[in-house]
N, C-alpha and C positions, 0 to 999 in steps of 0.2 A: 349805502342805504338800501340798495336792491338786495344785497345778501341778507340783511336783517329781515326783510319782508319774506324771503323764501324760507329762512330759518323759522320764523313764526308760523308760516303756513304748514311747514313740515311738522312742527310741534302740535299745531291745531289738528292736523290730520291724524297724528298718532293718538292724541287724547280722544278725538272723536271715535277712532277705531276701538280704543279701550272701553269707551262708554257703550258702544254697540255690543261688544262682547259681554260686558257686565249685564246689560239688559237681556241679552239672549240667555245667559246662564241663569239669571233670576227667573225668566219665564219658564225655562225647562225645570227648574227646581220647584216651581209653584204649580206646575201642571202634571198631575200624576201619570197620565198616559204618556206624555213626552218623557218624563223621568224614567219610566219603565223601559221605554224604547232605547234610551241612551244607556241605561244600565245593561240591557240585554246585548247591546252592541259591544260594550267594553268587557263584559264578563260572559263569555260563551257558555253554553250548557256543558256541564261535565259531571261525571259520576265519580265519587270518591268512596272507596270502601273503608268504613270506619271500624268495623269489627266482623269477626267470623267465629262461628261456633259450630261444632259437629257433634252428633250423638244419635242414639236410637231413642225415638219418642216412647216406645214401649219395649219390653223385652223381646217381643215378636217382630218389632220393626214398625215403621220404616226407619231406615238410617237416613238422617237429613243433615244438610249443611245450610246454616242460616247466615246470610250476609246482611249487615246493616249498612245501607248506602245513603249517602247524602248527595242530593242534587241541588241545584241553585235554589229551588223553592220548596223542597220537601225532604222528609226522611222516609226511606222505604226499606221494608224487610223483604228479602227474596229468599224463599225456601226452596232448596234443591234436594231431590232425592236421588240416590245412586242405586243402580241395580247391580247384578253380578258382573256385568261387562265393564264396570267402573265408569259408566257414562252417566253424567249428571243431567237430570231433566228438571225444568222449572215446575215446582209443585204448586207454589202460591206466591203472589206478589201482594204485600200488604203495605198500603200507604198509611203512615202514622198521622194522627190528627195534629201533632205538634211538628215544629220545623227545626228545632235546635237539639243537638245531641246532649246527653247528660250521663252521669255515672251514679251508681249507688253502691252501698256496701253489701257484699254477699259473703258471709262467713269470714269477715275481716279483710276482704280484698275488694278493691274498687274495680267495677266492671261496667261496661255500657251495653252488654248483651250477654244473655246466659240461657241455659236450659236447666230448669229446676222443677221438681215435683212440688208445686205449691199446695195442692189440696190433698196430698198423700193418697192418691188413687192409683199409683203405679205408672202414670203417664206424665212425661215431662212437658212442661209448658215453656213457651218462649217469653222471656222477660226482656223488654226494651225500654229503658227510661228515656225521657225527653223533657225539654222545657217548652212551655207554650209561649205565646207572644208577651205575656206579662212576667216571664221568667219564673213561673211557678212549675215546680218539678211534677211530672206525671209518670206513673209506672204503668206501662202498657203490658198486659198479660194476654197471651193468645194460646188457646187450648186446641189441640188437634181433635177434630171430629172424624172418627173412622168411617162413619156412615156416608159422609159427603166428601171425604178426603180433602177437607178444607180446615181453616183455622177460625175459631170463634173468639171474639174478645170476651174476657171475663174479669170480674172484680176479685181481688184477693179475699180469701176467707177471713173471717173475723179472728183477730189474735195472731195473724201471721206476721212474723218479724223476719227481716233479712239482715 
């Protein structure tokens, strides 16, 4: 009789423990700040290079290397310029408004980052497609501004096809 009592109390303790764990997991899932903290704990910050493209923005330069980098919460374009000593320096860091990587067709090839002269002015623009939160594809186009040595977001000209 005594062994049955201890067996039932062990089962009750185990079921009670499972119930507490289930309530804790439910509370974490329903509280956004707790959910974010648990997510941050289990998936540390990391940078993943998704794409790389190099080229001269204009015939006179500058020669740039563009990296499309995905972090836990964003997509970032890092533009590096190289001088004669082959040393790369960070020219610009552009955080895309969208968070998910995408591809588009450019002259029959799928790509997720490219340098293309969109407006036919002799200057190459950076094209970086991405998906927003509703999974709607967006085409981000950034044009080099030689006066400020920075990149300005632009809309594609009417009738432009890729």
